[in-house]
C-alpha positions as CSV (number, residue, x, y, z in Angstrom):
1,M,-2.6,31.2,19.3
2,A,0.1,28.5,19.2
3,N,-1.1,25.0,19.6
4,N,1.6,22.9,21.2
5,T,-0.2,19.5,20.7
6,L,1.7,16.5,19.5
7,G,0.1,16.7,16.1
8,H,-1.2,13.1,16.0
9,V,-3.2,12.1,13.0
10,P,-6.4,10.1,13.6
11,D,-5.8,6.3,14.0
12,L,-6.2,5.1,10.4
13,L,-5.4,1.7,8.9
14,R,-4.9,1.3,5.2
15,I,-6.0,-2.1,4.0
16,A,-6.5,-3.9,0.7
17,T,-8.2,-7.0,-0.5
18,A,-6.7,-9.7,-2.8
19,G,-7.7,-13.2,-4.0
20,S,-8.9,-15.2,-6.9
21,V,-12.0,-14.5,-9.0
22,D,-15.3,-15.5,-7.2
23,D,-13.6,-15.9,-3.8
24,G,-16.1,-13.2,-2.6
25,K,-14.0,-10.1,-2.2
26,S,-16.8,-7.7,-3.3
27,T,-19.2,-9.5,-0.9
28,L,-16.7,-9.2,2.0
29,V,-16.2,-5.5,1.4
30,G,-19.9,-4.9,1.1
31,R,-20.4,-6.8,4.4
32,L,-17.7,-4.6,6.1
33,L,-19.5,-1.5,4.9
34,Y,-22.9,-2.9,5.9
35,D,-21.9,-4.1,9.3
36,T,-20.0,-0.9,10.2
37,K,-23.1,1.2,9.0
38,S,-20.9,3.0,6.5
39,V,-23.5,3.0,3.7
40,L,-26.6,5.2,3.5
41,A,-30.1,3.7,4.0
42,D,-31.2,4.5,0.4
43,Q,-28.1,2.5,-0.9
44,I,-29.2,-0.5,1.2
45,D,-32.8,-0.1,-0.2
46,A,-31.5,0.0,-3.8
47,V,-29.3,-3.1,-3.3
48,T,-32.2,-5.0,-1.6
49,R,-34.6,-4.2,-4.5
50,A,-32.0,-5.2,-7.1
51,S,-31.4,-8.5,-5.1
52,V,-35.1,-9.2,-5.0
53,D,-35.4,-8.7,-8.7
54,R,-32.7,-11.3,-9.1
55,G,-34.7,-13.8,-7.0
56,L,-32.4,-13.6,-4.0
57,A,-33.8,-14.0,-0.5
58,G,-31.5,-11.3,1.0
59,P,-29.4,-8.3,-0.1
60,D,-26.5,-9.1,-2.4
61,L,-23.9,-7.0,-0.6
62,S,-21.4,-7.2,-3.5
63,L,-23.6,-4.7,-5.3
64,L,-22.6,-2.1,-2.7
65,V,-19.1,-2.1,-4.2
66,D,-19.4,-3.2,-7.8
67,G,-20.5,0.2,-8.9
68,L,-19.8,-0.1,-12.6
69,R,-22.6,-1.9,-14.6
70,A,-20.1,-3.4,-17.0
71,E,-18.2,-5.0,-14.2
72,R,-21.4,-6.5,-12.8
73,E,-22.3,-7.9,-16.2
74,Q,-18.9,-9.5,-16.5
75,G,-19.0,-10.8,-13.0
76,I,-15.6,-9.4,-12.2
77,T,-14.1,-6.3,-10.7
78,I,-11.4,-4.8,-12.9
79,D,-10.2,-1.6,-11.3
80,V,-9.0,-0.6,-7.8
81,A,-11.9,0.9,-5.9
82,Y,-11.2,2.8,-2.7
83,R,-13.8,2.4,0.1
84,Y,-14.0,4.2,3.5
85,F,-15.5,2.9,6.7
86,A,-15.0,3.3,10.4
87,T,-15.7,1.8,13.8
88,P,-15.6,3.5,17.2
89,A,-12.0,2.3,17.5
90,R,-10.4,3.2,14.1
91,S,-11.0,4.5,10.6
92,F,-10.1,2.5,7.5
93,V,-9.2,3.1,3.8
94,L,-9.7,-0.1,1.8
95,A,-8.4,-0.8,-1.7
96,D,-10.6,-3.5,-3.4
97,T,-8.3,-5.0,-6.0
98,P,-9.2,-7.4,-8.9
99,G,-8.5,-11.1,-8.9
100,H,-7.6,-11.8,-12.5
101,V,-4.0,-12.5,-13.3
102,Q,-3.9,-9.9,-16.1
103,Y,-4.6,-7.2,-13.5
104,T,-1.6,-7.8,-11.4
105,R,-0.7,-4.1,-11.9
106,N,-4.0,-3.1,-10.1
107,T,-3.1,-5.4,-7.2
108,V,0.3,-3.7,-6.9
109,S,-1.3,-0.3,-7.0
110,G,-3.9,-1.1,-4.4
111,A,-1.5,-2.8,-2.0
112,S,1.5,-0.5,-2.3
113,T,0.4,1.6,0.6
114,A,-1.5,-1.0,2.6
115,Q,-0.6,-1.7,6.2
116,L,-2.6,-4.9,6.0
117,V,-4.0,-7.1,3.2
118,M,-7.0,-9.4,3.5
119,L,-6.2,-12.3,1.2
120,L,-9.3,-14.4,0.5
121,V,-9.5,-18.0,-0.4
122,D,-12.6,-20.1,-1.1
123,A,-12.9,-22.8,1.6
124,R,-13.9,-25.3,-1.1
125,Y,-10.7,-24.9,-3.1
126,G,-8.1,-23.7,-0.6
127,V,-4.8,-22.2,-1.6
128,V,-4.6,-21.9,-5.4
129,V,-2.0,-20.5,-7.9
130,Q,-3.5,-17.0,-7.6
131,T,-3.3,-17.2,-3.8
132,R,0.4,-18.0,-4.0
133,R,0.9,-15.2,-6.6
134,H,-0.8,-12.6,-4.5
135,A,1.1,-13.6,-1.4
136,A,4.4,-13.2,-3.3
137,V,3.4,-9.8,-4.6
138,M,2.4,-8.7,-1.0
139,A,5.8,-10.0,0.3
140,L,7.6,-8.0,-2.5
141,L,5.7,-4.9,-1.5
142,G,6.6,-5.4,2.1
143,V,3.0,-5.5,3.4
144,P,3.5,-5.9,7.2
145,Q,0.3,-7.7,8.1
146,L,-1.8,-10.4,6.3
147,V,-5.2,-11.8,7.1
148,L,-6.2,-15.0,5.4
149,A,-9.9,-14.9,5.2
150,V,-11.1,-18.5,4.5
151,N,-14.4,-17.5,3.0
152,K,-17.6,-19.6,2.3
153,I,-16.7,-21.7,5.3
154,D,-20.4,-22.6,5.5
155,L,-20.2,-24.5,2.2
156,V,-17.8,-27.2,3.3
157,E,-18.2,-30.3,5.4
158,D,-15.9,-30.7,8.4
159,A,-15.1,-27.0,8.4
160,A,-12.7,-27.4,11.3
161,T,-10.4,-29.7,9.4
162,V,-10.7,-27.7,6.1
163,F,-9.8,-24.5,8.0
164,A,-6.8,-26.1,9.7
165,E,-5.4,-27.6,6.5
166,I,-5.8,-24.3,4.6
167,S,-4.3,-22.3,7.4
168,D,-1.3,-24.7,7.7
169,E,-0.6,-24.6,4.0
170,F,-0.8,-20.8,3.9
171,R,1.5,-20.4,6.9
172,S,4.0,-22.6,5.2
173,L,3.9,-20.4,2.2
174,T,4.2,-17.1,4.1
175,R,7.1,-18.4,6.2
176,T,8.9,-19.1,2.9
177,L,8.2,-15.6,1.8
178,G,9.6,-14.0,4.9
179,W,6.6,-13.4,7.2
180,S,6.6,-14.4,10.8
181,D,3.5,-16.3,12.2
182,E,2.7,-13.2,14.3
183,Q,2.2,-11.2,11.1
184,V,-0.4,-13.6,9.6
185,T,-3.9,-14.2,11.0
186,A,-6.3,-16.8,9.6
187,I,-10.1,-16.3,10.2
188,P,-12.9,-18.6,8.9
189,V,-15.7,-16.4,7.5
190,S,-18.8,-16.3,5.5
191,A,-19.1,-12.9,3.9
192,L,-22.6,-13.8,2.6
193,H,-24.0,-14.6,6.0
194,G,-21.7,-12.4,8.1
195,D,-20.0,-15.2,10.1
196,N,-17.0,-13.9,12.1
197,I,-17.1,-10.5,10.3
198,A,-18.6,-8.2,13.0
199,S,-19.7,-10.9,15.4
200,R,-18.5,-14.3,16.4
201,S,-20.4,-17.1,14.7
202,Q,-21.9,-20.1,16.4
203,N,-21.3,-22.0,13.2
204,T,-17.6,-22.2,13.8
205,P,-17.2,-23.5,17.4
206,F,-13.6,-24.7,16.5
207,Y,-12.5,-21.1,16.1
208,D,-11.8,-19.0,19.2
209,G,-9.9,-16.1,17.7
210,P,-11.0,-12.5,16.9
211,T,-13.7,-11.5,14.4
212,L,-12.4,-9.8,11.3
213,I,-13.4,-6.4,12.5
214,E,-12.0,-7.0,16.0
215,H,-8.6,-7.9,14.4
216,L,-8.7,-4.9,12.1
217,E,-9.4,-2.6,15.1
218,T,-6.4,-3.9,17.1
219,V,-3.7,-4.9,14.6
220,P,-0.6,-2.6,14.9
221,S,-0.7,0.1,12.2
222,G,3.1,0.4,12.0
223,S,5.5,-1.5,9.8
224,D,7.9,-4.2,10.8
225,R,10.7,-2.3,9.1
226,S,13.2,-0.4,11.1
227,E,12.1,3.1,12.1
228,V,13.7,6.0,10.2
229,G,14.1,9.6,11.0
230,L,12.4,12.5,9.3
231,R,11.7,12.3,5.6
232,F,10.0,15.5,4.4
233,P,9.8,16.0,0.6
234,V,9.4,19.8,-0.1
235,Q,6.2,20.4,-2.0
236,Y,6.2,24.2,-2.1
237,V,8.3,27.1,-0.8
238,I,6.1,29.7,0.9
239,R,7.2,33.4,0.9
240,P,4.2,35.7,1.5
241,R,6.3,38.9,1.1
242,T,3.7,40.9,3.1
243,P,4.3,43.7,5.7
244,E,3.0,41.3,8.3
245,Y,5.5,38.6,7.4
246,P,8.4,40.4,5.7
247,D,11.0,37.6,6.3
248,Y,8.8,34.5,6.3
249,R,10.2,31.6,4.4
250,G,8.6,28.2,5.0
251,Y,8.8,24.8,3.3
252,A,5.4,23.1,2.9
253,G,4.8,19.4,2.4
254,Q,3.6,16.1,4.0
255,I,5.8,14.1,6.4
256,A,6.5,10.9,4.5
257,A,8.3,9.2,7.4
258,G,9.5,9.8,10.9
259,R,8.8,12.8,13.1
260,V,10.0,16.3,13.5
261,A,10.2,18.6,16.5
262,V,11.2,22.2,17.0
263,G,15.0,22.3,17.7
264,D,15.8,19.2,15.6
265,E,18.9,19.2,13.4
266,V,18.1,18.4,9.8
267,V,19.9,17.9,6.5
268,V,18.7,19.3,3.2
269,S,19.3,16.9,0.4
270,P,20.8,16.8,-2.2
271,S,22.9,19.9,-1.1
272,G,23.9,18.4,2.3
273,V,23.4,21.7,4.2
274,R,22.7,21.2,7.9
275,T,20.4,23.5,9.8
276,T,17.8,23.4,12.6
277,V,14.0,23.5,12.7
278,T,12.7,26.6,14.4
279,Q,9.0,26.4,13.8
280,I,6.3,24.0,12.6
281,D,3.2,25.7,11.2
282,T,-0.2,24.2,10.2
283,A,-3.5,25.8,9.1
284,D,-4.6,25.3,12.7
285,G,-1.6,26.9,14.4
286,Q,1.9,25.9,15.4
287,L,3.0,22.5,16.7
288,A,5.8,21.5,18.9
289,T,6.2,18.2,17.0
290,A,4.6,16.4,14.1
291,H,4.5,12.8,12.8
292,T,4.2,10.8,9.6
293,G,1.2,11.8,7.5
294,R,0.9,15.3,8.8
295,S,0.9,18.2,6.3
296,V,3.0,21.0,7.8
297,T,5.2,24.0,6.9
298,L,8.7,23.9,8.4
299,L,10.8,27.1,9.2
300,L,14.6,26.7,9.5
301,A,17.2,28.6,11.4
302,D,19.3,29.4,8.3
303,D,18.6,30.9,4.9
304,V,19.1,27.7,2.9
305,D,18.6,27.4,-0.9
306,I,15.7,24.9,-1.0
307,S,13.2,24.3,-3.8
308,R,10.4,21.8,-4.7
309,G,11.8,18.3,-4.9
310,D,14.4,18.7,-2.2
311,L,14.3,16.5,0.9
312,I,14.5,17.7,4.5
313,A,15.7,14.7,6.6
314,S,16.9,13.9,10.0
315,A,20.6,14.7,10.5
316,V,21.0,11.3,12.3
317,D,20.2,9.1,9.3
318,A,19.7,11.2,6.2
319,P,19.8,9.1,3.0
320,E,22.7,9.6,0.7
321,P,21.7,11.0,-2.7
322,I,22.1,8.5,-5.5
323,Q,22.1,8.6,-9.3
324,Q,22.7,5.0,-10.3
325,F,20.9,2.1,-8.5
326,S,19.1,-1.2,-8.8
327,A,15.4,-1.3,-8.5
328,T,12.5,-3.7,-8.6
329,V,9.7,-2.5,-10.9
330,C,6.2,-3.6,-11.9
331,W,5.7,-2.6,-15.5
332,L,2.3,-1.1,-16.1
333,A,2.3,-0.2,-19.8
334,D,1.2,-2.0,-22.9
335,K,4.5,-1.1,-24.7
336,P,7.3,-3.3,-23.3
337,L,10.3,-1.9,-21.4
338,R,13.7,-2.5,-23.0
339,P,17.2,-1.5,-22.0
340,G,18.1,2.1,-22.9
341,A,14.6,3.5,-22.4
342,R,14.7,7.2,-21.6
343,L,12.0,8.1,-19.1
344,L,11.1,10.5,-16.3
345,L,11.5,9.3,-12.7
346,K,9.3,10.8,-9.9
347,H,10.6,10.3,-6.4
348,G,8.7,12.1,-3.7
349,T,8.1,15.6,-5.1
350,K,11.1,15.5,-7.4
351,T,10.9,14.6,-11.1
352,T,14.1,14.0,-13.1
353,Q,15.2,12.4,-16.4
354,A,16.3,8.7,-16.2
355,I,17.7,6.0,-18.4
356,V,17.0,2.3,-17.9
357,G,20.3,0.4,-18.0
358,T,20.1,-3.4,-17.8
359,L,17.2,-5.7,-17.2
360,D,18.7,-8.1,-14.7
361,V,15.9,-10.5,-13.4
362,L,12.3,-11.3,-14.3
363,F,10.0,-12.5,-11.5
364,D,8.0,-15.5,-12.7
365,E,5.0,-15.1,-10.4
366,Q,3.2,-18.1,-11.8
367,N,6.0,-20.4,-10.5
368,L,7.4,-18.1,-7.8
369,A,10.8,-18.2,-9.5
370,L,13.4,-16.0,-11.1
371,T,14.9,-16.0,-14.6
372,D,18.0,-14.0,-15.5
373,A,18.5,-11.3,-18.2
374,P,15.0,-11.0,-19.9
375,D,14.9,-9.2,-23.2
376,S,12.0,-7.0,-22.0
377,L,9.4,-6.4,-19.3
378,E,5.9,-6.8,-20.6
379,L,2.6,-5.5,-19.1
380,N,2.3,-6.7,-15.5
381,H,5.8,-8.1,-15.4
382,I,7.9,-7.6,-12.3
383,G,11.6,-7.5,-12.6
384,R,14.9,-6.0,-11.3
385,I,16.5,-3.3,-13.4
386,T,19.3,-0.7,-13.2
387,V,18.5,3.0,-13.4
388,Q,20.6,6.1,-13.9
389,T,19.1,9.6,-13.1
390,A,20.1,13.0,-14.5
391,E,20.0,14.5,-11.0
392,P,20.7,12.8,-7.6
393,I,17.7,11.7,-5.5
394,P,17.9,11.3,-1.7
395,A,16.3,7.8,-1.4
396,D,16.2,5.0,1.1
397,D,16.2,1.3,0.2
398,Y,12.6,0.2,0.0
399,Q,13.2,-2.5,2.6
400,V,14.2,0.3,5.0
401,N,11.3,2.6,4.3
402,R,8.4,2.2,1.8
403,E,7.6,5.9,1.3
404,S,11.1,7.2,0.6
405,G,12.2,4.0,-1.2
406,S,9.5,4.0,-3.9
407,F,9.2,5.9,-7.2
408,L,7.3,6.1,-10.5
409,L,8.6,5.9,-14.1
410,I,6.7,8.2,-16.4
411,D,6.4,8.6,-20.2
412,P,8.1,11.9,-21.0
413,Q,5.8,12.4,-24.0
414,G,2.4,11.6,-22.8
415,G,2.9,11.9,-19.0
416,N,1.4,8.4,-18.4
417,T,2.7,6.3,-15.5
418,L,4.7,3.4,-16.9
419,A,6.0,1.6,-13.8
420,A,5.9,1.5,-10.0
421,G,9.4,1.0,-8.6
422,L,11.1,-0.1,-5.4
423,I,14.6,1.0,-4.8
424,G,16.9,-1.9,-4.1
425,D,16.6,-5.7,-4.6
426,A,13.2,-6.4,-3.1
427,L,13.1,-9.7,-4.8
428,A,16.0,-11.0,-2.7
429,S,13.8,-11.1,0.3
430,L,11.4,-13.6,-1.3
431,H,13.9,-16.6,-1.2
432,L,12.8,-17.7,-4.6
433,Q,14.5,-20.3,-6.7
434,E,16.3,-19.3,-10.0
435,L,15.1,-20.8,-13.2
436,V,17.9,-22.2,-15.3
């Protein structure tokens, strides 16, 4: 039976952590899992026993997330670990990213899909170089919401003054990087003791804002970018060829952006053919309309030549297919990137050959500055390059839409991911100085 519901996905917020080493990210994530009852009782028991063995009075909640023994022995977290928790109001996917500068690529990976990033600072040290670096990377990635978690607030004297000074300095930084004050929320917390995480703390009478979980439950989940129409990368063409469905031809995939409804006019890219959506199928039945994140199969009014890698887009604002463009990339490989490199480019569900042209700008994240015409991009470097593809790709500028404006560069021999890319000049939005 047809199900003419709106096809809403559950309210989900994608978040990430960032900050310097020893700022308490693992403890904060452990506290969120613990306070939202998102860990099993035997896990809590195991952590409590391990903490007692170490001579601690209470459970070391960082052990809930630092799952690899080698990481615990080093005292650092070196990969991106994804955690899942929920409250009655909302579900969350959290990417816990490392703090060391040499793992900038992991931070980029974890925050690339985040709708909110929790950036931690130690109240004893305030905004440090790594804080500024992470804020710049988050601005580059277009993260719409930031939380400044001023952690270990219980370890400083005159906490009210310290919190105010750190908040003011951080807001000055984020304004420079393009965020409005409404997009940035500062909260004084103690991840170790749970102050202002799930419940308001009596130890911070100077603070009258929301707890961290209250803020996470109520912050808008949308982006501050302009809304775009349908972006539907075709993953698979479904043709059952059975007596029951002799003429069925559907196009399966996940809606990357926008919405689609029966009767909508769409454009198939890169061919440019226009047609109309006649049916939206799911495993649970038919829908009248579907939104971003929903996996569906679209049926069209006309017999159009469509294959994996094509894009079905709104006829109102379908992106123009491009073959030569500028892009901002984070280089993820040990071998440096140099002009003339022949790679594979994956955009949506489409993979095509690509040549890197010029290396135009290197982003010096240590000094939040730019330098022109670098000879190469090394591991963790971020820079602007030009790219030419063998086949046209229907892409938006990343500043317009994150999903349809991002891509990967892949090693054609080994298949390894070499770079994460943002179509357009994302660096221009950071208002950075140029290094002479």
